[in-house]
C-alpha positions in Angstrom: 3.6 -19.2 0.3 5.0 -16.7 -2.0 6.4 -13.3 -1.0 5.1 -13.9 2.6 8.0 -15.3 5.5 5.5 -16.7 7.9 8.0 -18.1 10.1 9.3 -14.5 10.3 6.0 -13.4 11.5 5.2 -15.9 13.9 8.9 -15.6 16.1 7.4 -11.8 16.1 4.0 -12.2 17.4 6.0 -15.2 19.9 8.1 -12.8 20.8 5.8 -10.2 22.4 3.1 -12.8 24.1 2.8 -12.9 27.6 2.0 -16.1 29.7 -1.8 -15.6 30.4 -4.5 -17.0 28.3 -6.1 -13.0 27.6 -2.5 -11.8 26.3 -2.6 -14.6 23.8 -5.5 -13.1 22.4 -4.6 -10.1 22.3 -1.0 -10.9 20.8 -3.1 -12.6 18.0 -5.9 -10.0 17.4 -2.6 -7.4 17.1 -0.7 -9.0 15.2 -3.3 -9.6 12.4 -4.3 -6.4 10.7 -8.0 -5.3 11.1 -9.8 -4.8 7.6 -13.7 -3.4 7.5 -15.9 -6.2 9.2 -18.5 -8.0 7.2 -22.1 -9.1 7.6 -22.4 -12.9 7.8 -24.9 -14.6 6.3 -26.4 -17.8 7.1 -28.2 -20.5 5.2 -31.8 -21.7 5.9 -31.5 -24.2 8.1 -28.1 -24.0 9.4 -27.4 -23.2 13.3 -24.1 -22.8 15.1 -23.3 -25.8 17.5 -21.1 -25.0 20.3 -17.4 -25.9 19.8 -13.7 -24.9 21.4 -12.1 -24.0 18.5 -14.6 -21.2 17.7 -15.8 -19.8 21.2 -19.3 -17.4 22.0 -17.7 -14.0 21.1 -18.7 -10.7 19.9 -18.7 -10.5 15.9 -16.2 -7.7 16.1 -13.9 -9.0 18.7 -13.2 -12.3 16.4 -10.2 -12.7 14.6 -12.2 -13.6 11.8 -12.7 -9.9 10.5 -8.8 -10.0 9.6 -7.1 -10.7 6.7 -5.4 -13.5 7.4 -8.5 -14.8 9.5 -10.4 -14.5 6.1 -8.9 -18.0 5.2 -9.3 -18.9 8.4 -13.4 -18.2 8.0 -13.8 -19.6 4.9 -11.6 -22.4 5.6 -13.8 -23.5 8.3 -16.5 -22.8 5.5 -15.5 -25.6 3.5 -14.8 -28.0 6.2 -18.4 -27.5 7.1 -19.9 -28.0 3.8 -17.7 -31.3 3.4 -18.4 -32.5 7.4 -14.9 -32.3 8.0 -14.7 -33.4 12.0 -12.8 -30.8 14.2 -9.7 -33.0 15.2 -9.0 -33.5 11.3 -8.8 -29.5 10.5 -5.9 -28.8 12.6 -3.5 -29.9 12.1 -4.7 -29.7 8.3 -3.5 -32.5 5.6 -2.2 -31.7 2.6 -5.5 -33.4 0.3 -7.8 -31.5 2.8 -5.6 -27.8 2.2 -5.6 -29.1 -1.6 -9.3 -29.8 -2.0 -10.1 -26.5 0.0 -7.6 -24.9 -3.1 -9.4 -26.4 -5.4 -12.9 -25.8 -4.4 -12.4 -21.9 -4.8 -10.7 -22.4 -8.6 -12.2 -20.4 -10.8 -14.1 -18.1 -8.4 -11.2 -16.1 -6.8 -7.6 -14.5 -7.8 -4.5 -16.6 -7.4 -3.4 -13.2 -4.8 -6.8 -13.9 -2.7 -5.9 -17.5 -2.5 -2.3 -16.9 -1.7 -3.6 -14.3 1.2 -6.3 -17.5 2.8 -3.1 -20.2 2.9 -1.1 -17.9 4.6 -3.6 -16.9 7.2 -4.0 -21.1 7.6 -0.3 -21.3 7.8 -0.1 -18.6 10.4 -2.5 -20.0 13.1 -0.7 -23.5 12.1 2.4 -21.8 13.2 0.9 -20.1 16.0 -0.5 -23.3 17.7 2.7 -25.5 17.0 1.1 -27.6 14.2 2.9 -28.8 11.5 2.0 -27.1 7.9 2.0 -29.7 5.5 2.5 -28.3 2.0 4.5 -30.1 -0.3 3.9 -31.3 -4.5 0.2 -31.6 -4.0 -0.5 -28.4 -3.0 2.2 -26.8 -5.4 0.1 -28.3 -8.3 -2.6 -27.6 -6.9 -2.1 -23.8 -6.8 -0.9 -24.0 -10.4 -3.9 -25.0 -11.7 -5.8 -22.8 -9.5 -3.7 -19.7 -10.9 -4.5 -20.7 -15.0 -8.5 -20.7 -13.9 -8.7 -17.1 -12.2 -12.0 -16.3 -13.9 -11.5 -12.9 -16.1 -13.4 -10.6 -13.3 -11.0 -11.4 -10.5 -8.5 -9.2 -12.6 -8.6 -5.4 -11.8 -8.0 -2.9 -14.6 -4.4 -1.1 -14.1 -4.8 2.0 -12.1 -4.7 5.1 -15.1 -2.0 7.7 -14.1 -2.0 11.2 -13.3 -0.8 12.5 -16.6 1.8 15.7 -16.9 -1.7 17.5 -18.4 -3.7 16.6 -15.0 -0.7 18.4 -12.9 -0.7 20.8 -14.3 -3.7 21.6 -14.7 -3.9 21.2 -10.7 -1.0 23.6 -10.1 -2.7 26.3 -12.3 -6.1 26.1 -10.4 -5.3 25.4 -6.8 -4.7 28.9 -4.5 -0.9 29.3 -4.0 -1.5 31.7 -0.7 -3.6 29.4 0.2 -1.9 27.4 3.2 -4.0 23.9 2.5 -4.1 24.8 -1.4 0.0 25.0 -1.4 0.1 22.2 0.6 -1.6 19.8 -1.2 0.3 21.3 -3.9 3.8 20.2 -2.7 2.3 16.9 -2.2 1.2 16.0 -5.9 4.4 17.8 -7.1 6.6 15.6 -5.0 4.5 12.4 -5.3 4.6 12.9 -9.2 8.1 14.0 -10.0 9.7 11.5 -7.3 7.3 8.7 -8.3 6.1 8.2 -4.4 3.7 6.6 -2.9 1.5 9.0 -0.5 2.5 6.8 2.5 6.0 8.1 2.4 4.8 11.3 2.5 1.4 12.1 4.3 -0.4 10.2 7.2 -3.9 7.7 5.9 -6.4 9.8 8.4 -6.2 12.1 11.3 -5.2 11.2 14.6 -2.6 8.1 13.2 0.9 10.3 12.6 3.7 8.8 13.8 7.0 10.5 13.9 8.4 6.8 13.5 7.2 6.1 10.8 6.5 9.5 9.2 8.3 12.6 7.9 8.1 15.4 10.4 8.8 19.4 10.4 12.6 18.2 12.5 14.1 17.6 8.9 14.1 21.3 8.6 15.8 23.6 7.5 16.3 22.2 4.3 19.7 22.1 3.0 19.8 22.6 -1.1 22.5 21.4 -3.2 23.4 23.6 -6.0 25.3 21.5 -8.8 28.4 22.4 -11.7 25.0 23.0 -14.1 23.0 25.2 -11.4 20.4 22.2 -10.5 19.2 22.5 -7.2 18.3 19.7 -5.1 17.5 18.5 -1.6 17.2 15.0 -0.1 14.8 14.0 2.8 15.3 11.5 4.6 11.9 9.1 5.2 11.8 7.4 8.4 10.1 4.3 7.8 9.0 2.3 4.7 7.5 -0.8 3.9 10.2 -3.0 2.6 13.4 -0.6 4.9 11.5 -0.8 8.1 12.9 1.2 10.7 16.1 2.1 8.5 13.7 4.5 6.5 14.9 5.6 2.6 16.5 9.2 1.2 14.6 10.8 -1.4 15.7 13.2 -3.7 13.9 16.1 -4.7 15.1 17.4 -7.8 14.1 21.2 -9.5 13.2 20.8 -12.7 12.1 23.9 -15.5 8.5 23.2 -15.3 6.0 24.7 -13.5 4.9 22.1 -11.3 9.0 22.0 -9.6 8.4 19.8 -6.3 11.3 21.8 -5.1 9.3 25.5 -5.9 6.3 23.8 -4.6 8.2 22.2 -1.3 9.8 25.5 -1.3 6.1 27.6 -1.4 4.5 25.5 1.6 7.0 26.2 4.1 7.1 29.5 3.3 3.1 29.9 3.4 3.4 27.1 6.3 6.7 28.7 7.7 5.4 28.5 11.8 4.3 24.7 11.6 5.9 23.2 15.2 8.9 20.7 14.8 7.1 17.7 15.8 3.9 18.1 13.7 3.8 16.4 9.9 6.2 18.4 6.9 3.2 18.7 5.3 0.9 20.2 7.6 -1.1 23.5 6.9 -2.9 26.5 9.3 -6.5 26.0 9.6 -7.7 29.5 9.6 -11.1 28.2 10.5 -9.8 27.5 14.1 -6.4 28.9 14.3 -4.6 25.8 14.4 -2.2 23.6 12.7 -3.6 20.2 10.8 -1.7 17.3 9.0 -2.6 17.1 5.6 -4.3 13.3 5.5 -4.7 11.5 2.2 -8.7 11.5 2.0 -8.2 15.7 2.3 -5.2 15.6 -0.1 -7.3 13.6 -2.5 -10.6 15.6 -2.3 -8.8 18.8 -2.9 -7.3 17.3 -6.3 -10.3 16.1 -7.2 -12.3 18.3 -6.8 -10.1 20.8 -9.3 -9.7 18.0 -12.2 -14.2 17.3 -12.3 -13.8 21.0 -12.5 -12.1 21.4 -15.3 -13.4 18.4 -16.8 -10.9 15.3 -15.8 -11.5 12.4 -13.7 -11.0 11.9 -10.3 -7.5 9.3 -10.1 -6.6 7.6 -6.9 -3.2 8.1 -5.2 -1.9 5.4 -6.6 -1.8 7.6 -10.0 0.8 9.8 -9.1 3.8 7.0 -8.3 2.2 5.4 -12.0 2.1 9.1 -13.5 5.6 10.3 -12.1 7.4 6.8 -13.6 5.7 6.9 -16.9 6.6 10.6 -17.6 9.9 9.9 -17.1 10.2 7.4 -19.1 8.4 9.3 -22.2 11.2 11.7 -21.3 13.5 9.0 -22.1 15.3 8.9 -18.6 16.6 5.9 -18.5 14.6 2.6 -16.7 17.4 2.2 -14.3 17.5 5.8 -13.2 13.3 5.8 -13.1 13.6 2.7 -10.6 16.4 4.1 -8.2 14.0 7.5 -8.2 11.1 5.4 -7.3 12.7 2.8 -4.9 12.2 -0.1 -6.7 14.3 -3.1 -6.0 12.5 -5.5 -8.2 10.6 -6.1 -11.4 7.7 -4.8 -9.7 8.3 -1.6 -11.5 7.4 -3.1 -15.0 3.6 -3.2 -13.2 3.9 0.7 -12.9 4.7 1.2 -17.3 2.1 3.3 -18.9 2.1 3.9 -22.6 4.3 0.9 -23.1 3.7 1.4 -27.4 5.3 5.0 -26.9 8.1 4.0 -24.4 9.1 1.2 -26.2 9.5 2.4 -29.6 11.4 5.3 -28.2 14.4 3.8 -25.9 14.2 1.0 -29.6 14.7 3.9 -31.7 17.6 5.4 -29.5 19.9 2.3 -30.1 19.7 3.0 -33.6 21.9 6.0 -33.4 25.1 5.4 -35.0 24.1 2.3 -36.5 
């Protein structure tokens, strides 16, 4: 499957599997990322018949509530609709898998189909069954991608603009423990083209010192360049692409009130007594006199309240990374430097370009100089 190393996922799965059936079932459940459960709807006159492939378990414990499990669910529903016998479903022939894919053409996105097929292939590998995916399935998927309905295409995420960032900076209380932390994260995420998950935790109780940057990196060692520009490097212990190797992000001072380094220093000054094993972006909750790590929902709520009060729409967290990349390009920073700042190693960086009608003329006109 495109972009997914199923064999590596299978090897990782089997490495941690114990010998008992219950341990096997638990390992499968843990290997699949859980998502929000959905209520099943049955057609009139339908009934559930006993099957060894579908044991009677509580709905919340089923693997079909997982991302990969969605593919198994859709495949099972398809097989039921065309009366495919149980023994013909595992291993599934290439013709059957291609028919399954073609049945959803024009109704789902190519990414959705890819996830479904990855789940189906993963389940084959776990059960030691051969996976048939050759030219027939390849051509079926090519045809599927050409029939994706317009409704399956999501509009591009709007960027946080420099105007929105300035409004946020101007309307937070720089003496407030929480507001200083929010400002530091916003300025850092924007100017470093950084995803929020590299800076703050997704929700309370999910802090992991092996994945999230903590207060133990202090004190900061600020470097001053020959042109008097100040910068500091912070190590992120884990990223989606580098795993445990992590990555270093460089925070460079800017001659603007939204300077990320100044915002970080303000946060550390106001929240200077944070315990060393706490997340870097934690703040003092004065109502309980305790330290609280800044979570993504709280951060976005604070930003939205400021923007909406000033007539700006609320923006998703991804908009900071996109907005920073766009602003740097508009300032004339070379795309390779922007890609390095955002730690992009592939052409996916191009998906973050906004205001292309201004960026392209800017760089093209620069090439005319001296001609």
